[in-house]
C-alpha positions in Angstrom: 66.1 33.4 9.9 64.3 30.5 8.3 63.3 27.1 9.7 64.9 24.3 7.7 63.1 21.2 6.6 65.4 19.2 8.9 64.2 21.1 12.0 60.5 21.0 11.1 57.8 20.9 8.4 57.8 24.6 7.8 59.7 26.5 5.1 60.1 30.2 4.7 57.0 30.2 2.5 54.8 28.6 5.2 54.8 30.1 8.6 53.5 28.2 11.7 50.8 30.8 12.2 49.5 30.4 8.6 49.6 26.6 8.8 47.5 26.7 12.0 45.0 29.1 10.5 44.2 26.9 7.5 42.5 24.0 9.5 40.6 26.6 11.5 39.2 28.2 8.3 38.2 24.7 7.1 36.5 24.0 10.4 34.5 27.3 10.2 33.5 26.5 6.6 32.3 23.1 7.6 30.3 24.5 10.4 28.7 27.1 8.1 27.7 24.3 5.7 26.5 21.9 8.4 24.3 24.5 10.2 21.8 25.0 7.4 21.8 21.3 6.7 21.1 20.6 10.3 18.3 23.2 10.4 16.8 21.7 7.2 16.9 18.2 8.7 15.2 19.4 11.8 12.5 21.2 9.8 11.8 18.1 7.8 12.0 15.6 10.8 9.4 17.3 12.9 6.5 17.0 10.4 7.7 13.5 9.5 7.5 12.5 13.1 4.0 13.9 13.5 2.9 12.4 10.2 4.3 9.0 11.2 2.5 9.0 14.6 -0.8 10.1 13.0 -0.5 7.4 10.3 0.4 4.7 12.8 -2.7 5.5 14.9 -4.8 5.1 11.8 -3.2 1.8 11.0 -3.9 0.5 14.5 -7.6 1.5 14.1 -7.8 -0.3 10.7 -6.4 -3.5 12.3 -8.9 -3.3 15.1 -11.8 -2.8 12.7 -10.6 -5.7 10.6 -10.7 -8.0 13.7 -14.0 -6.7 14.9 -17.4 -8.1 13.8 -19.0 -4.7 13.6 -17.8 -1.4 11.9 -16.4 1.4 14.1 -18.5 4.1 15.6 -18.9 7.3 13.6 -16.8 9.3 16.1 -14.0 6.7 16.0 -14.0 6.6 12.3 -13.9 10.4 12.0 -11.0 10.6 14.4 -9.1 8.0 12.4 -9.9 9.7 9.1 -8.5 13.0 10.5 -5.3 11.2 11.6 -4.9 9.5 8.2 -5.5 12.8 6.3 -3.2 14.7 8.6 -0.4 12.1 8.0 -0.7 12.7 4.2 -0.8 16.5 4.6 2.2 16.7 7.0 4.5 14.4 5.2 7.2 16.5 3.5 7.1 14.3 0.4 4.4 12.1 -1.2 4.1 9.0 0.9 2.5 6.0 -0.8 1.9 4.1 2.4 0.1 7.1 4.0 -2.1 7.6 0.9 -2.9 3.9 0.9 -3.9 4.0 4.5 -6.1 7.1 3.9 -7.9 5.3 1.2 -8.5 2.3 3.4 -10.0 4.5 6.2 -12.2 6.2 3.6 -13.6 2.9 2.4 -14.9 2.2 5.9 -17.0 5.3 5.7 -20.0 3.8 3.9 -20.0 0.9 6.4 -20.1 3.4 9.3 -23.0 5.4 7.9 -24.4 3.4 5.0 -27.3 5.8 4.6 -25.1 8.9 4.6 -25.2 11.2 1.7 -21.4 11.3 1.6 -20.9 7.6 0.8 -20.1 8.1 -2.9 -17.9 11.0 -2.1 -15.9 8.9 0.3 -15.5 6.1 -2.2 -14.4 8.7 -4.8 -11.9 10.2 -2.4 -10.6 6.7 -1.7 -10.0 6.2 -5.4 -8.0 9.4 -5.5 -5.9 8.3 -2.5 -5.2 4.8 -4.1 -4.5 6.4 -7.5 -1.9 8.7 -5.9 -0.5 5.8 -3.9 0.2 3.6 -7.0 1.7 6.5 -8.8 4.2 6.9 -6.0 4.7 3.1 -5.4 3.7 1.4 -8.6 5.2 -2.0 -7.6 3.0 -2.5 -4.5 0.1 -4.9 -5.5 -2.1 -4.3 -2.5 -2.7 -0.7 -3.5 -3.6 -1.8 -7.0 -6.1 -4.3 -5.6 -7.6 -1.6 -3.3 -7.9 0.7 -6.3 -9.8 -2.0 -8.2 -12.1 -2.6 -5.2 -12.8 1.1 -4.8 -13.6 1.4 -8.6 -15.9 -1.6 -8.4 -17.7 -0.1 -5.5 -18.7 2.8 -7.7 -19.3 0.5 -10.7 -16.5 2.2 -12.6 -15.3 -0.9 -14.5 -13.3 1.2 -16.9 -9.8 1.1 -18.3 -8.3 2.1 -14.9 -10.2 -0.8 -13.2 -8.8 -3.2 -15.9 -5.3 -1.9 -15.3 -5.6 -2.3 -11.5 -6.8 -5.9 -11.9 -3.9 -6.7 -14.3 -1.3 -5.0 -12.2 -2.5 -6.8 -9.1 -2.4 -10.1 -10.9 1.1 -9.4 -12.3 2.7 -8.1 -9.1 0.9 -10.1 -6.5 0.8 -13.6 -8.0 1.8 -16.2 -5.4 0.6 -14.3 -2.3 -2.3 -16.5 -1.1 -4.2 -13.7 0.7 -4.0 -11.3 -2.2 -4.9 -14.0 -4.7 -7.9 -14.8 -2.6 -9.0 -11.2 -2.4 -8.5 -10.7 -6.1 -10.6 -13.8 -6.9 -13.3 -12.5 -4.5 -13.4 -9.2 -6.3 -13.7 -10.9 -9.6 -16.5 -13.3 -8.4 -18.5 -10.4 -7.0 -18.3 -8.5 -10.3 -18.4 -11.5 -12.6 -21.3 -10.5 -14.8 -19.7 -7.2 -15.6 -16.2 -8.5 -16.3 -14.6 -8.9 -19.7 -13.3 -12.3 -20.8 -9.7 -11.3 -19.9 -10.8 -10.1 -16.5 -12.6 -13.4 -15.8 -9.4 -15.2 -16.8 -7.5 -13.1 -14.2 -10.1 -14.0 -11.6 -9.8 -17.7 -12.2 -6.0 -17.6 -12.3 -6.0 -15.9 -8.9 -8.5 -18.5 -7.6 -6.4 -21.3 -8.9 -3.3 -20.0 -7.2 -5.2 -19.6 -4.0 -6.7 -23.0 -4.1 -3.3 -24.6 -4.9 -1.7 -23.0 -1.8 -3.5 -25.1 0.9 -6.6 -27.2 1.6 -8.0 -24.4 3.8 -7.6 -21.8 1.0 -9.0 -24.3 -1.5 -12.1 -24.9 0.5 -12.6 -21.2 1.2 -12.2 -20.5 -2.5 -14.6 -23.2 -3.5 -17.3 -22.0 -1.0 -16.8 -18.4 -2.2 -17.3 -19.5 -5.8 -20.3 -21.6 -4.9 -21.9 -18.7 -3.1 -21.5 -16.6 -6.2 -22.9 -19.3 -8.4 -19.5 -19.8 -10.0 -18.5 -23.3 -8.7 -18.6 -24.8 -12.2 -16.3 -22.3 -13.9 -13.9 -22.6 -10.9 -13.9 -26.4 -11.0 -13.4 -26.5 -14.8 -10.4 -24.2 -14.5 -8.7 -26.2 -11.8 -6.2 -28.9 -12.7 -7.1 -32.5 -11.8 -4.0 -32.7 -9.5 -5.1 -29.6 -7.5 -8.6 -31.0 -7.2 -7.4 -34.3 -6.0 -4.8 -32.9 -3.6 -7.1 -30.3 -2.1 -10.2 -32.6 -2.2 -12.5 -30.2 -3.8 -14.7 -30.4 -6.9 -15.2 -34.1 -6.5 -18.0 -33.8 -9.0 -18.0 -31.2 -11.6 -19.5 -28.0 -10.2 -19.9 -29.5 -6.7 -17.8 -30.5 -3.7 
């Protein structure tokens, strides 16, 4: 005896038992697929969690040092360095932010122990960290700027330094704080810069000065302290000088 289509959804080719078995098989297959995926997610999430916590601790330390008037103690710096390095090592994939943070912690090393024999090694390690960071996140201008600073700290004003300056200028134009830092870098290394690098420095200084009177005064004072007030004032437009009330006389305030 068969079950007609009028009485139900089953035909003599599809029994109720077989119809019920099909969704059960599908559920088992879904579970078999989901189990290894879940395990993989768990395996990845645990190191990601530990890496994130370690890196955040390093970031908090960096912010505290930035606000402080004195560099951190050697023990505090060592602890922060271990956390920053641990974050990079534990991350399951290359993390540009963690690498950038590690580089920033390393750059504090020479300030913690300026007479230490490892000062140059720390700067070189910072360069490596920033180099890997910009490889993983090439559109982030701050890491390019920090790479340039680290290179300048070792007097490595080579092609990589030039690239870092240009990329910072291209990607970060219009960010007052970044423009100010790029100009400060250029002023500090002015005698060693190429004409194009000096142009980048003055372009950044111009953008910073145009952003506000406070930034303009800080930029003028920075240029003056570096003996570069005249080049800065010559490069500024008359409208900016009038609006920001700087360079009232050529080369002076």
